[in-house]
C-alpha positions, -999 to +999 in steps of 0.1 A: -165-257-775-201-248-770-201-262-735-168-243-727-182-211-740-214-216-720-193-221-688-173-190-695-203-168-700-218-182-668-186-173-649-187-138-664-222-134-653-214-146-618-184-122-616-205-093-628-232-100-603-208-106-575-197-069-571-233-058-571-242-081-543-210-070-524-219-033-528-254-040-516-240-060-487-216-031-478-244-006-479-265-028-456-236-033-432-228+004-432-264+012-425-265-012-396-231-002-382-239+036-381-264+033-353-240+011-334-213+037-338-236+064-324-247+042-296-210+036-287-203+073-287-234+080-266-224+053-242-188+066-239-200+102-233-225+091-207-198+071-191-176+101-189-203+123-175-212+097-149-175+095-139-174+133-137-206+135-117-193+108-094-161+127-088-179+159-080-204+141-058-176+124-040-162+158-029-172+170+005-194+200+010-166+222+025-145+215-005-172+226-029-178+258-009-140+264-008-137+261-045-167+284-051-152+310-028-118+307-045-135+312-079-154+343-066-123+358-051-105+353-084-133+369-103-134+398-078-097+403-082-099+404-120-128+428-119-109+450-095-079+452-117-102+462-146-122+487-127-094+503-106-098+540-110-070+565-117-074+581-082-066+548-065-035+545-086-025+580-077-029+580-039-029+543-034-055+519-020-043+523+015-013+537+032+000+555+063-019+587+054-052+569+049-048+549+081-042+581+100-073+598+086-094+568+093-081+566+129-090+603+134-124+600+119-133+568+137-131+587+171-164+604+164-181+570+168-176+573+206-199+603+211-224+587+187-226+556+209-227+577+241-256+600+230-276+573+213-277+551+244-275+577+271-312+576+278-305+544+299-287+565+325-305+598+319-339+582+327-334+549+346-363+534+365-366+549+400-387+538+429-412+565+440-441+572+463-466+600+465-453+629+485-488+639+497-490+607+518-455+604+535-442+569+537-409+552+542-418+526+516-415+534+479-445+515+466-444+528+430-482+534+433-499+561+413-527+581+430-553+601+412-549+633+432-511+631+437-492+659+421-458+655+437-437+624+443-407+614+463-380+592+448-354+567+460-320+584+455-300+555+468-287+546+433-290+577+412-289+611+428-309+629+402-324+618+368-349+634+344-375+611+359-371+627+394-364+661+379-397+665+361-418+637+376-419+615+346-440+588+363-476+576+362-495+596+337-463+614+326-443+582+321-448+582+284-428+614+280-396+595+287-402+572+258-413+601+236-379+618+243-360+588+229-384+586+199-376+622+190-340+615+194-341+586+169-362+607+146-334+633+148-308+608+137-329+600+106-333+637+098-296+643+103-287+614+080-309+629+052-300+665+057-263+661+061-262+635+033-276+661+010-253+688+023-222+666+018-232+660-018-236+697-024-209+713-003-184+685+001-177+660+028-154+680+050-175+712+058-208+694+067-188+670+088-172+698+107-206+716+111-221+684+125-193+680+150-197+716+161-235+713+164-231+681+184-208+698+209-231+729+214-264+710+216-249+683+239-236+708+264-268+729+263-289+698+270-272+695+304-287+729+313-323+721+303-348+736+327-378+715+317-388+685+296-396+705+265-362+722+264-345+689+271-363+671+243-358+699+218-321+701+224-318+663+223-335+664+189-309+689+177-282+667+192-295+637+173-295+656+140-259+665+146-251+629+156-268+615+124-247+640+104-214+629+119-224+593+111-231+596+074-204+622+066-176+604+084-184+571+068-186+585+033-153+604+038-134+573+049-148+551+021-138+576-005-102+578+007-098+540+008-094+518-023-121+494-032-100+464-021-100+474+016-134+491+020-151+460+034-124+456+061-123+493+069-161+494+071-161+467+097-133+484+117-153+517+115-179+502+138-155+490+165-154+524+183-192+525+183-192+492+203-164+504+226-184+535+233-213+514+245-190+495+267-176+527+282-211+542+289-216+522+322-184+537+335-198+572+331-231+561+347-213+546+377-192+576+386-217+603+376-251+597+392-266+631+383-281+633+349-267+668+341-232+659+350-235+627+331-247+646+300-218+671+303-193+643+306-203+626+273-206+659+255-174+678+264-150+653+246-164+666+213-142+697+218-113+675+206-131+672+172-128+709+165-092+702+156-105+683+125-107+717+108-069+714+105-065+677+102-091+665+077-088+670+040-117+672+015-126+641-004-106+640-036-133+620-053-159+646-045-136+673-059-131+654-091-168+647-096-176+684-091-149+695-116-125+710-090-096+692-104-070+718-093-079+713-057-079+675-062-043+677-075-030+694-045-010+669-024-025+662+010-007+670+042+008+636+050 
């Protein structure tokens, strides 16, 4: 009996101590398995990232660029939908009326190109010789005491070089003329840009076109270099005015979606004008006739008084909503 009781107590003690050891063992196993679990998760995530990076790296560079461009276009379209103004919804982003106005306005880029590069045919290089020492050879030699020169008219009948002896010590005057012209374009951009903000786009544009016609024709009747340069400066101011006002007017009539395309097309007549300039120079070898030929077409632009509307955006920003609500002549 005593021995049986002793065995039973021993078994009870063993059973009582067994759960304690088991709990301790479970705690130890849990503590050891937790880092393993995190290592497995980290390994799996790194494996996924590696696979993703490999897939991206496997793409060719054009595919990456194409996807980026597609994303940018999608974002631009979303931004445009959000930022579309009420005026664009009212008159449309682009239509037959806008295309007609743009076509009409784009024509002013032809005289801009003609006048800007006309110095090439107004003052081309000419062979010369001193008239005080008659010679059949044009040696292009400057003499200290020579006051008069003879020129080779086999190519050009008359230029401002031969008209006012812009050779030798007076050669720099030809370059100064073009310098004043480019300065005039800068002044015209600033002056007419300010006027277009204050008085609207239409009237400063019409004033610039009219000034371009008058100064361009008057330049052809210049009697000396000073008059020629002064009138060319006024012509440049008007030319700069037509450039800035015409561009702003067209951009404000077109919806934001098409402004980039229209802005590119806007420059095409400018390049075509450069291409047409040699034709004028080929058939008109006198500088005054050449100047008249590139100035008189501006008469057509006087019709803009009846054709061009005021910018509705400018009317709205200045509070002239009643005029902005008037339907344009389509």
